[in-house]
N, CA, C and O atoms as a Tinker XYZ file with bonds, in Angstrom:
   536  protein
     1  N     75.029000   30.006000   82.059000    73     2
     2  CA    74.004000   30.920000   82.512000    64     1     3
     3  C     72.715000   30.117000   82.640000    63     2     4     5
     4  O     72.311000   29.412000   81.715000    81     3
     5  N     72.073000   30.238000   83.809000    73     3     6
     6  CA    70.853000   29.476000   84.047000    64     5     7
     7  C     69.908000   30.272000   84.933000    63     6     8     9
     8  O     70.335000   31.084000   85.754000    81     7
     9  N     68.644000   30.030000   84.756000    73     7    10
    10  CA    67.598000   30.637000   85.577000    64     9    11
    11  C     66.700000   29.527000   86.074000    63    10    12    13
    12  O     66.711000   28.416000   85.545000    81    11
    13  N     65.918000   29.837000   87.101000    73    11    14
    14  CA    64.913000   28.879000   87.533000    64    13    15
    15  C     63.902000   28.729000   86.407000    63    14    16    17
    16  O     63.448000   29.722000   85.839000    81    15
    17  N     63.551000   27.496000   86.084000    73    15    18
    18  CA    62.605000   27.248000   85.010000    64    17    19
    19  C     61.187000   27.530000   85.500000    63    18    20    21
    20  O     60.783000   27.058000   86.563000    81    19
    21  N     60.440000   28.299000   84.720000    73    19    22
    22  CA    59.054000   28.616000   85.040000    64    21    23
    23  C     58.136000   27.899000   84.068000    63    22    24    25
    24  O     58.386000   27.891000   82.863000    81    23
    25  N     57.087000   27.304000   84.582000    73    23    26
    26  CA    56.094000   26.649000   83.742000    64    25    27
    27  C     55.401000   27.716000   82.886000    63    26    28    29
    28  O     54.979000   28.749000   83.406000    81    27
    29  N     55.283000   27.469000   81.585000    73    27    30
    30  CA    54.672000   28.453000   80.681000    64    29    31
    31  C     53.228000   28.763000   81.025000    63    30    32    33
    32  O     52.816000   29.922000   80.970000    81    31
    33  N     52.453000   27.753000   81.378000    73    31    34
    34  CA    51.026000   27.943000   81.617000    64    33    35
    35  C     50.749000   28.645000   82.942000    63    34    36    37
    36  O     49.919000   29.553000   83.005000    81    35
    37  N     51.448000   28.223000   84.009000    73    35    38
    38  CA    51.136000   28.751000   85.339000    64    37    39
    39  C     52.100000   29.830000   85.800000    63    38    40    41
    40  O     51.797000   30.578000   86.730000    81    39
    41  N     53.253000   29.916000   85.160000    73    39    42
    42  CA    54.335000   30.826000   85.530000    64    41    43
    43  C     54.880000   30.518000   86.921000    63    42    44    45
    44  O     55.439000   31.396000   87.579000    81    43
    45  N     54.720000   29.277000   87.369000    73    43    46
    46  CA    55.241000   28.823000   88.654000    64    45    47
    47  C     56.621000   28.211000   88.469000    63    46    48    49
    48  O     56.942000   27.696000   87.398000    81    47
    49  N     57.437000   28.268000   89.522000    73    47    50
    50  CA    58.737000   27.617000   89.524000    64    49    51
    51  C     58.515000   26.103000   89.465000    63    50    52    53
    52  O     57.654000   25.570000   90.164000    81    51
    53  N     59.285000   25.425000   88.638000    73    51    54
    54  CA    59.152000   23.986000   88.486000    64    53    55
    55  C     60.145000   23.286000   89.414000    63    54    56    57
    56  O     61.341000   23.577000   89.399000    81    55
    57  N     59.631000   22.365000   90.217000    73    55    58
    58  CA    60.457000   21.530000   91.086000    64    57    59
    59  C     60.278000   20.102000   90.617000    63    58    60    61
    60  O     59.159000   19.607000   90.483000    81    59
    61  N     61.409000   19.447000   90.370000    73    59    62
    62  CA    61.375000   18.085000   89.850000    64    61    63
    63  C     62.226000   17.186000   90.756000    63    62    64    65
    64  O     63.410000   17.455000   90.961000    81    63
    65  N     61.637000   16.147000   91.285000    73    63    66
    66  CA    62.317000   15.229000   92.205000    64    65    67
    67  C     62.922000   15.967000   93.398000    63    66    68    69
    68  O     64.005000   15.615000   93.867000    81    67
    69  N     62.225000   16.982000   93.882000    73    67    70
    70  CA    62.671000   17.735000   95.049000    64    69    71
    71  C     63.720000   18.790000   94.767000    63    70    72    73
    72  O     64.164000   19.471000   95.692000    81    71
    73  N     64.127000   18.945000   93.526000    73    71    74
    74  CA    65.137000   19.944000   93.152000    64    73    75
    75  C     64.529000   20.992000   92.225000    63    74    76    77
    76  O     63.596000   20.719000   91.470000    81    75
    77  N     65.089000   22.206000   92.307000    73    75    78
    78  CA    64.689000   23.235000   91.351000    64    77    79
    79  C     65.084000   22.791000   89.954000    63    78    80    81
    80  O     66.179000   22.266000   89.754000    81    79
    81  N     64.219000   22.994000   89.008000    73    79    82
    82  CA    64.499000   22.684000   87.606000    64    81    83
    83  C     64.984000   23.978000   86.970000    63    82    84    85
    84  O     64.306000   25.002000   87.055000    81    83
    85  N     66.149000   23.941000   86.335000    73    83    86
    86  CA    66.748000   25.142000   85.766000    64    85    87
    87  C     66.636000   25.139000   84.249000    63    86    88    89
    88  O     66.519000   24.088000   83.619000    81    87
    89  N     66.675000   26.340000   83.678000    73    87    90
    90  CA    66.620000   26.430000   82.218000    64    89    91
    91  C     67.844000   25.770000   81.595000    63    90    92    93
    92  O     67.774000   25.261000   80.476000    81    91
    93  N     68.963000   25.776000   82.311000    73    91    94
    94  CA    70.172000   25.121000   81.782000    64    93    95
    95  C     70.015000   23.609000   81.719000    63    94    96    97
    96  O     70.762000   22.933000   81.011000    81    95
    97  N     69.027000   23.065000   82.471000    73    95    98
    98  CA    68.745000   21.634000   82.375000    64    97    99
    99  C     68.153000   21.302000   81.008000    63    98   100   101
   100  O     68.156000   20.144000   80.592000    81    99
   101  N     67.650000   22.308000   80.317000    73    99   102
   102  CA    67.072000   22.112000   78.989000    64   101   103
   103  C     68.119000   22.502000   77.953000    63   102   104   105
   104  O     68.749000   21.629000   77.355000    81   103
   105  N     68.316000   23.813000   77.730000    73   103   106
   106  CA    69.375000   24.314000   76.856000    64   105   107
   107  C     69.388000   25.838000   76.882000    63   106   108   109
   108  O     68.514000   26.467000   77.477000    81   107
   109  N     70.401000   26.427000   76.221000    73   107   110
   110  CA    70.556000   27.882000   76.208000    64   109   111
   111  C     69.384000   28.557000   75.502000    63   110   112   113
   112  O     68.996000   29.665000   75.873000    81   111
   113  N     68.821000   27.908000   74.495000    73   111   114
   114  CA    67.675000   28.476000   73.785000    64   113   115
   115  C     66.502000   28.667000   74.740000    63   114   116   117
   116  O     65.812000   29.684000   74.675000    81   115
   117  N     66.271000   27.703000   75.624000    73   115   118
   118  CA    65.191000   27.832000   76.605000    64   117   119
   119  C     65.497000   28.926000   77.618000    63   118   120   121
   120  O     64.595000   29.653000   78.035000    81   119
   121  N     66.749000   29.051000   78.015000    73   119   122
   122  CA    67.151000   30.134000   78.922000    64   121   123
   123  C     66.809000   31.482000   78.289000    63   122   124   125
   124  O     66.233000   32.350000   78.945000    81   123
   125  N     67.160000   31.654000   77.020000    73   123   126
   126  CA    66.899000   32.920000   76.337000    64   125   127
   127  C     65.401000   33.148000   76.125000    63   126   128   129
   128  O     64.921000   34.270000   76.286000    81   127
   129  N     64.658000   32.096000   75.767000    73   127   130
   130  CA    63.215000   32.238000   75.574000    64   129   131
   131  C     62.558000   32.754000   76.846000    63   130   132   133
   132  O     61.723000   33.658000   76.813000    81   131
   133  N     62.952000   32.164000   77.962000    73   131   134
   134  CA    62.363000   32.574000   79.231000    64   133   135
   135  C     62.779000   33.994000   79.611000    63   134   136   137
   136  O     61.956000   34.757000   80.116000    81   135
   137  N     64.024000   34.358000   79.380000    73   135   138
   138  CA    64.488000   35.724000   79.695000    64   137   139
   139  C     63.766000   36.759000   78.838000    63   138   140   141
   140  O     63.412000   37.834000   79.323000    81   139
   141  N     63.550000   36.438000   77.577000    73   139   142
   142  CA    62.837000   37.359000   76.690000    64   141   143
   143  C     61.404000   37.533000   77.168000    63   142   144   145
   144  O     60.912000   38.658000   77.252000    81   143
   145  N     60.725000   36.426000   77.482000    73   143   146
   146  CA    59.345000   36.488000   77.987000    64   145   147
   147  C     59.271000   37.335000   79.259000    63   146   148   149
   148  O     58.387000   38.181000   79.394000    81   147
   149  N     60.199000   37.105000   80.188000    73   147   150
   150  CA    60.202000   37.845000   81.448000    64   149   151
   151  C     60.398000   39.335000   81.205000    63   150   152   153
   152  O     59.746000   40.165000   81.838000    81   151
   153  N     61.299000   39.669000   80.283000    73   151   154
   154  CA    61.558000   41.075000   79.998000    64   153   155
   155  C     60.347000   41.746000   79.368000    63   154   156   157
   156  O     59.989000   42.861000   79.748000    81   155
   157  N     59.711000   41.077000   78.407000    73   155   158
   158  CA    58.551000   41.667000   77.741000    64   157   159
   159  C     57.352000   41.801000   78.676000    63   158   160   161
   160  O     56.498000   42.662000   78.464000    81   159
   161  N     57.280000   40.973000   79.691000    73   159   162
   162  CA    56.164000   41.039000   80.647000    64   161   163
   163  C     56.447000   41.952000   81.837000    63   162   164   165
   164  O     55.644000   42.029000   82.767000    81   163
   165  N     57.592000   42.647000   81.810000    73   163   166
   166  CA    57.969000   43.560000   82.889000    64   165   167
   167  C     57.852000   45.002000   82.403000    63   166   168   169
   168  O     58.393000   45.360000   81.356000    81   167
   169  N     57.147000   45.817000   83.166000    73   167   170
   170  CA    57.050000   47.238000   82.867000    64   169   171
   171  C     58.349000   47.921000   83.304000    63   170   172   173
   172  O     58.886000   47.613000   84.367000    81   171
   173  N     58.850000   48.846000   82.483000    73   171   174
   174  CA    60.064000   49.585000   82.822000    64   173   175
   175  C     59.874000   50.267000   84.177000    63   174   176   177
   176  O     58.885000   50.969000   84.390000    81   175
   177  N     60.820000   50.059000   85.090000    73   175   178
   178  CA    60.749000   50.648000   86.420000    64   177   179
   179  C     60.050000   49.769000   87.440000    63   178   180   181
   180  O     59.981000   50.132000   88.614000    81   179
   181  N     59.530000   48.625000   87.024000    73   179   182
   182  CA    58.782000   47.747000   87.916000    64   181   183
   183  C     59.690000   46.866000   88.782000    63   182   184   185
   184  O     59.341000   46.566000   89.924000    81   183
   185  N     60.846000   46.448000   88.259000    73   183   186
   186  CA    61.698000   45.513000   88.985000    64   185   187
   187  C     62.333000   46.207000   90.173000    63   186   188   189
   188  O     62.959000   47.256000   90.019000    81   187
   189  N     62.180000   45.634000   91.356000    73   187   190
   190  CA    62.600000   46.285000   92.596000    64   189   191
   191  C     64.112000   46.470000   92.717000    63   190   192   193
   192  O     64.554000   47.343000   93.464000    81   191
   193  N     64.909000   45.690000   92.016000    73   191   194
   194  CA    66.365000   45.844000   92.082000    64   193   195
   195  C     66.920000   46.796000   91.017000    63   194   196   197
   196  O     68.120000   47.068000   90.993000    81   195
   197  N     66.064000   47.294000   90.152000    73   195   198
   198  CA    66.502000   48.212000   89.105000    64   197   199
   199  C     66.739000   49.597000   89.703000    63   198   200   201
   200  O     66.195000   49.923000   90.758000    81   199
   201  N     67.540000   50.399000   89.037000    73   199   202
   202  CA    67.786000   51.778000   89.454000    64   201   203
   203  C     66.489000   52.574000   89.295000    63   202   204   205
   204  O     66.002000   52.734000   88.176000    81   203
   205  N     65.933000   53.066000   90.379000    73   203   206
   206  CA    64.651000   53.775000   90.332000    64   205   207
   207  C     64.730000   55.093000   89.555000    63   206   208   209
   208  O     63.732000   55.539000   88.988000    81   207
   209  N     65.909000   55.716000   89.528000    73   207   210
   210  CA    66.068000   56.979000   88.801000    64   209   211
   211  C     66.367000   56.791000   87.322000    63   210   212   213
   212  O     66.084000   57.666000   86.505000    81   211
   213  N     66.937000   55.653000   86.988000    73   211   214
   214  CA    67.291000   55.363000   85.594000    64   213   215
   215  C     67.057000   53.872000   85.320000    63   214   216   217
   216  O     68.015000   53.116000   85.153000    81   215
   217  N     65.783000   53.445000   85.274000    73   215   218
   218  CA    65.506000   52.017000   85.101000    64   217   219
   219  C     65.933000   51.512000   83.726000    63   218   220   221
   220  O     65.858000   52.234000   82.732000    81   219
   221  N     66.382000   50.259000   83.691000    73   219   222
   222  CA    66.836000   49.664000   82.433000    64   221   223
   223  C     66.155000   48.338000   82.130000    63   222   224   225
   224  O     66.256000   47.838000   81.010000    81   223
   225  N     65.467000   47.763000   83.103000    73   223   226
   226  CA    64.847000   46.451000   82.922000    64   225   227
   227  C     63.371000   46.615000   82.594000    63   226   228   229
   228  O     62.644000   47.303000   83.310000    81   227
   229  N     62.931000   45.986000   81.513000    73   227   230
   230  CA    61.525000   46.022000   81.140000    64   229   231
   231  C     61.250000   46.874000   79.916000    63   230   232   233
   232  O     62.158000   47.435000   79.304000    81   231
   233  N     59.983000   46.954000   79.581000    73   231   234
   234  CA    59.515000   47.673000   78.389000    64   233   235
   235  C     58.839000   48.972000   78.838000    63   234   236   237
   236  O     58.070000   48.955000   79.800000    81   235
   237  N     59.105000   50.092000   78.167000    73   235   238
   238  CA    58.520000   51.369000   78.578000    64   237   239
   239  C     57.054000   51.520000   78.144000    63   238   240   241
   240  O     56.711000   52.391000   77.344000    81   239
   241  N     56.206000   50.647000   78.695000    73   239   242
   242  CA    54.790000   50.696000   78.329000    64   241   243
   243  C     54.169000   52.033000   78.704000    63   242   244   245
   244  O     53.580000   52.698000   77.851000    81   243
   245  N     54.290000   52.439000   79.969000    73   243   246
   246  CA    53.693000   53.700000   80.414000    64   245   247
   247  C     54.445000   54.902000   79.866000    63   246   248   249
   248  O     53.829000   55.892000   79.473000    81   247
   249  N     55.772000   54.825000   79.837000    73   247   250
   250  CA    56.589000   55.954000   79.421000    64   249   251
   251  C     56.459000   56.261000   77.931000    63   250   252   253
   252  O     56.548000   57.424000   77.536000    81   251
   253  N     56.253000   55.252000   77.107000    73   251   254
   254  CA    56.247000   55.471000   75.656000    64   253   255
   255  C     54.971000   54.998000   74.971000    63   254   256   257
   256  O     54.315000   55.773000   74.275000    81   255
   257  N     54.622000   53.742000   75.162000    73   255   258
   258  CA    53.507000   53.169000   74.409000    64   257   259
   259  C     52.164000   53.738000   74.841000    63   258   260   261
   260  O     51.345000   54.095000   73.994000    81   259
   261  N     51.925000   53.829000   76.144000    73   259   262
   262  CA    50.635000   54.322000   76.627000    64   261   263
   263  C     50.615000   55.834000   76.810000    63   262   264   265
   264  O     49.598000   56.392000   77.222000    81   263
   265  N     51.723000   56.500000   76.510000    73   263   266
   266  CA    51.780000   57.956000   76.646000    64   265   267
   267  C     50.830000   58.627000   75.655000    63   266   268   269
   268  O     50.269000   59.682000   75.951000    81   267
   269  N     50.646000   58.019000   74.477000    73   267   270
   270  CA    49.686000   58.519000   73.494000    64   269   271
   271  C     48.323000   57.911000   73.780000    63   270   272   273
   272  O     48.230000   56.765000   74.220000    81   271
   273  N     47.271000   58.672000   73.533000    73   271   274
   274  CA    45.927000   58.135000   73.756000    64   273   275
   275  C     45.629000   56.995000   72.790000    63   274   276   277
   276  O     44.955000   56.032000   73.154000    81   275
   277  N     46.127000   57.099000   71.564000    73   275   278
   278  CA    45.932000   56.050000   70.568000    64   277   279
   279  C     47.308000   55.718000   69.980000    63   278   280   281
   280  O     47.725000   56.315000   68.988000    81   279
   281  N     48.015000   54.749000   70.608000    73   279   282
   282  CA    49.339000   54.400000   70.079000    64   281   283
   283  C     49.225000   53.756000   68.703000    63   282   284   285
   284  O     48.262000   53.045000   68.415000    81   283
   285  N     50.201000   54.008000   67.872000    73   283   286
   286  CA    50.207000   53.445000   66.521000    64   285   287
   287  C     50.935000   52.113000   66.498000    63   286   288   289
   288  O     51.717000   51.806000   67.398000    81   287
   289  N     50.677000   51.336000   65.479000    73   287   290
   290  CA    51.366000   50.059000   65.305000    64   289   291
   291  C     52.859000   50.293000   65.071000    63   290   292   293
   292  O     53.688000   49.487000   65.493000    81   291
   293  N     53.198000   51.383000   64.406000    73   291   294
   294  CA    54.599000   51.707000   64.154000    64   293   295
   295  C     55.344000   51.977000   65.462000    63   294   296   297
   296  O     56.484000   51.548000   65.639000    81   295
   297  N     54.678000   52.700000   66.382000    73   295   298
   298  CA    55.279000   52.973000   67.681000    64   297   299
   299  C     55.456000   51.676000   68.462000    63   298   300   301
   300  O     56.511000   51.447000   69.055000    81   299
   301  N     54.438000   50.832000   68.466000    73   299   302
   302  CA    54.518000   49.551000   69.175000    64   301   303
   303  C     55.649000   48.688000   68.609000    63   302   304   305
   304  O     56.413000   48.091000   69.368000    81   303
   305  N     55.757000   48.623000   67.284000    73   303   306
   306  CA    56.832000   47.845000   66.666000    64   305   307
   307  C     58.202000   48.364000   67.077000    63   306   308   309
   308  O     59.092000   47.583000   67.415000    81   307
   309  N     58.372000   49.675000   67.049000    73   307   310
   310  CA    59.656000   50.273000   67.414000    64   309   311
   311  C     60.010000   49.960000   68.870000    63   310   312   313
   312  O     61.156000   49.629000   69.175000    81   311
   313  N     59.034000   50.065000   69.759000    73   311   314
   314  CA    59.276000   49.799000   71.181000    64   313   315
   315  C     59.623000   48.332000   71.415000    63   314   316   317
   316  O     60.558000   48.030000   72.156000    81   315
   317  N     58.880000   47.421000   70.793000    73   315   318
   318  CA    59.139000   45.998000   70.992000    64   317   319
   319  C     60.446000   45.558000   70.342000    63   318   320   321
   320  O     61.164000   44.739000   70.916000    81   319
   321  N     60.772000   46.074000   69.170000    73   319   322
   322  CA    62.033000   45.717000   68.517000    64   321   323
   323  C     63.206000   46.185000   69.373000    63   322   324   325
   324  O     64.177000   45.450000   69.548000    81   323
   325  N     63.123000   47.397000   69.905000    73   323   326
   326  CA    64.195000   47.894000   70.783000    64   325   327
   327  C     64.282000   47.060000   72.053000    63   326   328   329
   328  O     65.376000   46.715000   72.500000    81   327
   329  N     63.125000   46.734000   72.638000    73   327   330
   330  CA    63.117000   45.924000   73.861000    64   329   331
   331  C     63.754000   44.559000   73.616000    63   330   332   333
   332  O     64.526000   44.079000   74.445000    81   331
   333  N     63.438000   43.934000   72.489000    73   331   334
   334  CA    64.025000   42.637000   72.150000    64   333   335
   335  C     65.524000   42.753000   71.892000    63   334   336   337
   336  O     66.308000   41.945000   72.389000    81   335
   337  N     65.919000   43.754000   71.116000    73   335   338
   338  CA    67.324000   43.932000   70.745000    64   337   339
   339  C     68.194000   44.270000   71.957000    63   338   340   341
   340  O     69.384000   43.956000   71.964000    81   339
   341  N     67.618000   44.904000   72.979000    73   339   342
   342  CA    68.371000   45.302000   74.166000    64   341   343
   343  C     68.601000   44.164000   75.157000    63   342   344   345
   344  O     69.349000   44.340000   76.118000    81   343
   345  N     67.985000   43.016000   74.953000    73   343   346
   346  CA    68.146000   41.894000   75.869000    64   345   347
   347  C     69.492000   41.232000   75.608000    63   346   348   349
   348  O     69.803000   40.863000   74.476000    81   347
   349  N     70.286000   41.086000   76.662000    73   347   350
   350  CA    71.600000   40.477000   76.531000    64   349   351
   351  C     71.462000   39.059000   75.979000    63   350   352   353
   352  O     70.717000   38.241000   76.519000    81   351
   353  N     72.181000   38.784000   74.910000    73   351   354
   354  CA    72.124000   37.473000   74.278000    64   353   355
   355  C     71.356000   37.473000   72.972000    63   354   356   357
   356  O     71.488000   36.540000   72.180000    81   355
   357  N     70.550000   38.510000   72.731000    73   355   358
   358  CA    69.825000   38.631000   71.464000    64   357   359
   359  C     70.720000   39.376000   70.489000    63   358   360   361
   360  O     71.199000   40.470000   70.786000    81   359
   361  N     70.946000   38.776000   69.314000    73   359   362
   362  CA    71.822000   39.414000   68.330000    64   361   363
   363  C     71.058000   40.070000   67.184000    63   362   364   365
   364  O     71.566000   40.990000   66.544000    81   363
   365  N     69.837000   39.597000   66.923000    73   363   366
   366  CA    69.099000   40.123000   65.771000    64   365   367
   367  C     67.615000   39.807000   65.928000    63   366   368   369
   368  O     67.247000   38.701000   66.322000    81   367
   369  N     66.766000   40.786000   65.616000    73   367   370
   370  CA    65.316000   40.563000   65.623000    64   369   371
   371  C     64.902000   40.210000   64.205000    63   370   372   373
   372  O     64.904000   41.066000   63.320000    81   371
   373  N     64.548000   38.952000   63.990000    73   371   374
   374  CA    64.172000   38.446000   62.671000    64   373   375
   375  C     62.758000   38.881000   62.287000    63   374   376   377
   376  O     62.529000   39.352000   61.172000    81   375
   377  N     61.808000   38.721000   63.219000    73   375   378
   378  CA    60.423000   39.091000   62.907000    64   377   379
   379  C     59.669000   39.441000   64.185000    63   378   380   381
   380  O     60.027000   39.024000   65.286000    81   379
   381  N     58.609000   40.227000   63.990000    73   379   382
   382  CA    57.750000   40.661000   65.086000    64   381   383
   383  C     56.366000   40.900000   64.501000    63   382   384   385
   384  O     56.227000   41.542000   63.460000    81   383
   385  N     55.346000   40.383000   65.173000    73   383   386
   386  CA    53.982000   40.628000   64.698000    64   385   387
   387  C     53.030000   40.693000   65.885000    63   386   388   389
   388  O     53.303000   40.157000   66.959000    81   387
   389  N     51.910000   41.363000   65.659000    73   387   390
   390  CA    50.895000   41.556000   66.692000    64   389   391
   391  C     49.568000   40.980000   66.215000    63   390   392   393
   392  O     49.219000   41.070000   65.038000    81   391
   393  N     48.837000   40.386000   67.153000    73   391   394
   394  CA    47.483000   39.911000   66.882000    64   393   395
   395  C     46.621000   40.343000   68.060000    63   394   396   397
   396  O     46.763000   39.825000   69.168000    81   395
   397  N     45.722000   41.301000   67.811000    73   395   398
   398  CA    44.893000   41.844000   68.879000    64   397   399
   399  C     43.440000   41.444000   68.667000    63   398   400   401
   400  O     42.880000   41.647000   67.590000    81   399
   401  N     42.837000   40.873000   69.705000    73   399   402
   402  CA    41.431000   40.488000   69.683000    64   401   403
   403  C     40.655000   41.555000   70.443000    63   402   404   405
   404  O     40.745000   41.637000   71.668000    81   403
   405  N     39.898000   42.366000   69.726000    73   403   406
   406  CA    39.158000   43.469000   70.350000    64   405   407
   407  C     38.076000   42.976000   71.309000    63   406   408   409
   408  O     37.746000   43.664000   72.275000    81   407
   409  N     37.530000   41.804000   71.052000    73   407   410
   410  CA    36.471000   41.269000   71.907000    64   409   411
   411  C     37.004000   40.905000   73.289000    63   410   412   413
   412  O     36.419000   41.282000   74.304000    81   411
   413  N     38.113000   40.173000   73.326000    73   411   414
   414  CA    38.674000   39.726000   74.603000    64   413   415
   415  C     39.739000   40.680000   75.146000    63   414   416   417
   416  O     40.175000   40.555000   76.291000    81   415
   417  N     40.151000   41.635000   74.309000    73   415   418
   418  CA    41.197000   42.600000   74.662000    64   417   419
   419  C     42.508000   41.902000   75.003000    63   418   420   421
   420  O     43.209000   42.284000   75.940000    81   419
   421  N     42.820000   40.881000   74.227000    73   419   422
   422  CA    44.056000   40.119000   74.397000    64   421   423
   423  C     44.972000   40.418000   73.214000    63   422   424   425
   424  O     44.556000   40.362000   72.057000    81   423
   425  N     46.228000   40.737000   73.528000    73   423   426
   426  CA    47.239000   40.998000   72.513000    64   425   427
   427  C     48.263000   39.872000   72.539000    63   426   428   429
   428  O     48.838000   39.568000   73.584000    81   427
   429  N     48.485000   39.260000   71.389000    73   427   430
   430  CA    49.540000   38.258000   71.228000    64   429   431
   431  C     50.672000   38.886000   70.430000    63   430   432   433
   432  O     50.468000   39.372000   69.318000    81   431
   433  N     51.857000   38.871000   71.006000    73   431   434
   434  CA    53.047000   39.396000   70.339000    64   433   435
   435  C     53.921000   38.207000   69.968000    63   434   436   437
   436  O     54.439000   37.509000   70.839000    81   435
   437  N     54.079000   37.983000   68.666000    73   435   438
   438  CA    54.912000   36.892000   68.160000    64   437   439
   439  C     56.251000   37.461000   67.742000    63   438   440   441
   440  O     56.316000   38.525000   67.126000    81   439
   441  N     57.317000   36.754000   68.075000    73   439   442
   442  CA    58.642000   37.227000   67.695000    64   441   443
   443  C     59.546000   36.055000   67.350000    63   442   444   445
   444  O     59.319000   34.918000   67.763000    81   443
   445  N     60.570000   36.369000   66.585000    73   443   446
   446  CA    61.641000   35.423000   66.271000    64   445   447
   447  C     62.932000   36.216000   66.328000    63   446   448   449
   448  O     63.103000   37.190000   65.596000    81   447
   449  N     63.847000   35.798000   67.202000    73   447   450
   450  CA    65.122000   36.491000   67.354000    64   449   451
   451  C     66.273000   35.507000   67.251000    63   450   452   453
   452  O     66.147000   34.337000   67.613000    81   451
   453  N     67.396000   36.002000   66.750000    73   451   454
   454  CA    68.607000   35.196000   66.724000    64   453   455
   455  C     69.346000   35.443000   68.032000    63   454   456   457
   456  O     69.377000   36.567000   68.533000    81   455
   457  N     69.949000   34.372000   68.588000    73   455   458
   458  CA    70.644000   34.502000   69.860000    64   457   459
   459  C     72.120000   34.159000   69.708000    63   458   460   461
   460  O     72.536000   33.571000   68.710000    81   459
   461  N     72.902000   34.534000   70.712000    73   459   462
   462  CA    74.333000   34.235000   70.728000    64   461   463
   463  C     74.585000   32.743000   70.626000    63   462   464   465
   464  O     73.687000   31.923000   70.815000    81   463
   465  N     75.798000   32.423000   70.331000    73   463   466
   466  CA    76.167000   31.005000   70.251000    64   465   467
   467  C     76.260000   30.574000   68.810000    63   466   468   469
   468  O     76.961000   31.187000   68.005000    81   467
   469  N     75.544000   29.511000   68.494000    73   467   470
   470  CA    75.638000   28.956000   67.140000    64   469   471
   471  C     74.597000   29.525000   66.191000    63   470   472   473
   472  O     74.310000   28.919000   65.159000    81   471
   473  N     74.028000   30.674000   66.519000    73   471   474
   474  CA    73.071000   31.318000   65.625000    64   473   475
   475  C     71.674000   30.760000   65.710000    63   474   476   477
   476  O     70.872000   30.960000   64.797000    81   475
   477  N     71.361000   30.056000   66.802000    73   475   478
   478  CA    70.007000   29.541000   66.978000    64   477   479
   479  C     69.002000   30.684000   67.066000    63   478   480   481
   480  O     69.351000   31.831000   67.347000    81   479
   481  N     67.758000   30.336000   66.820000    73   479   482
   482  CA    66.671000   31.304000   66.917000    64   481   483
   483  C     65.747000   30.925000   68.060000    63   482   484   485
   484  O     65.589000   29.750000   68.391000    81   483
   485  N     65.142000   31.939000   68.656000    73   483   486
   486  CA    64.092000   31.742000   69.646000    64   485   487
   487  C     62.827000   32.326000   69.037000    63   486   488   489
   488  O     62.795000   33.489000   68.634000    81   487
   489  N     61.799000   31.515000   68.976000    73   487   490
   490  CA    60.486000   31.929000   68.478000    64   489   491
   491  C     59.478000   31.697000   69.579000    63   490   492   493
   492  O     59.477000   30.637000   70.206000    81   491
   493  N     58.613000   32.678000   69.828000    73   491   494
   494  CA    57.616000   32.509000   70.874000    64   493   495
   495  C     56.492000   33.528000   70.679000    63   494   496   497
   496  O     56.570000   34.429000   69.843000    81   495
   497  N     55.450000   33.348000   71.482000    73   495   498
   498  CA    54.319000   34.272000   71.509000    64   497   499
   499  C     54.117000   34.665000   72.962000    63   498   500   501
   500  O     53.994000   33.803000   73.833000    81   499
   501  N     54.082000   35.965000   73.225000    73   499   502
   502  CA    53.810000   36.468000   74.565000    64   501   503
   503  C     52.404000   37.063000   74.535000    63   502   504   505
   504  O     52.072000   37.864000   73.661000    81   503
   505  N     51.587000   36.658000   75.503000    73   503   506
   506  CA    50.194000   37.084000   75.546000    64   505   507
   507  C     50.000000   38.118000   76.639000    63   506   508   509
   508  O     50.424000   37.914000   77.776000    81   507
   509  N     49.358000   39.227000   76.295000    73   507   510
   510  CA    49.046000   40.289000   77.242000    64   509   511
   511  C     47.539000   40.401000   77.387000    63   510   512   513
   512  O     46.811000   40.373000   76.394000    81   511
   513  N     47.071000   40.527000   78.620000    73   511   514
   514  CA    45.636000   40.716000   78.851000    64   513   515
   515  C     44.915000   39.452000   79.208000    63   514   516   517
   516  O     43.737000   39.496000   79.563000    81   515
   517  N     45.580000   38.328000   79.126000    73   515   518
   518  CA    44.949000   37.047000   79.416000    64   517   519
   519  C     44.967000   36.817000   80.927000    63   518   520   521
   520  O     45.992000   37.014000   81.580000    81   519
   521  N     43.833000   36.403000   81.471000    73   519   522
   522  CA    43.763000   36.076000   82.881000    64   521   523
   523  C     44.209000   34.646000   83.083000    63   522   524   525
   524  O     43.753000   33.740000   82.386000    81   523
   525  N     45.112000   34.442000   84.046000    73   523   526
   526  CA    45.559000   33.077000   84.332000    64   525   527
   527  C     44.404000   32.258000   84.861000    63   526   528   529
   528  O     43.595000   32.751000   85.647000    81   527
   529  N     44.325000   31.029000   84.442000    73   527   530
   530  CA    43.287000   30.135000   84.917000    64   529   531
   531  C     41.977000   30.269000   84.183000    63   530   532   533
   532  O     41.013000   29.586000   84.529000    81   531
   533  N     41.906000   31.122000   83.183000    73   531   534
   534  CA    40.667000   31.309000   82.414000    64   533   535
   535  C     40.585000   30.310000   81.298000    63   534   536
   536  O     39.614000   30.310000   80.541000    81   535
């Protein structure tokens, strides 16, 4: 299983020596890290190939998290844990934490999940609210 490798900073497709660089060129852990990041950065119902009547790809930000005027940390944790656990290849959510900067309005979501295979873990931080190039 492989995906086109995206640069973390620019989110651009990486081309190396005139060829597409794939996540499988690195390892399965990188494939899963990138898939998890892509899923968490996708709003439920946003992906054009998803079933518009019953979407399954992405996180229900509008449907669940933003439905309340003041969402709770417990609700956010439940939504993110379910979103992580529902990703094919994730076997267990080890940890999840949030760091919100009220001044910049940037949310960092840190997670550690166990993946299929030899029990490796994927650890990463997904940033929401950050402007690219800033």
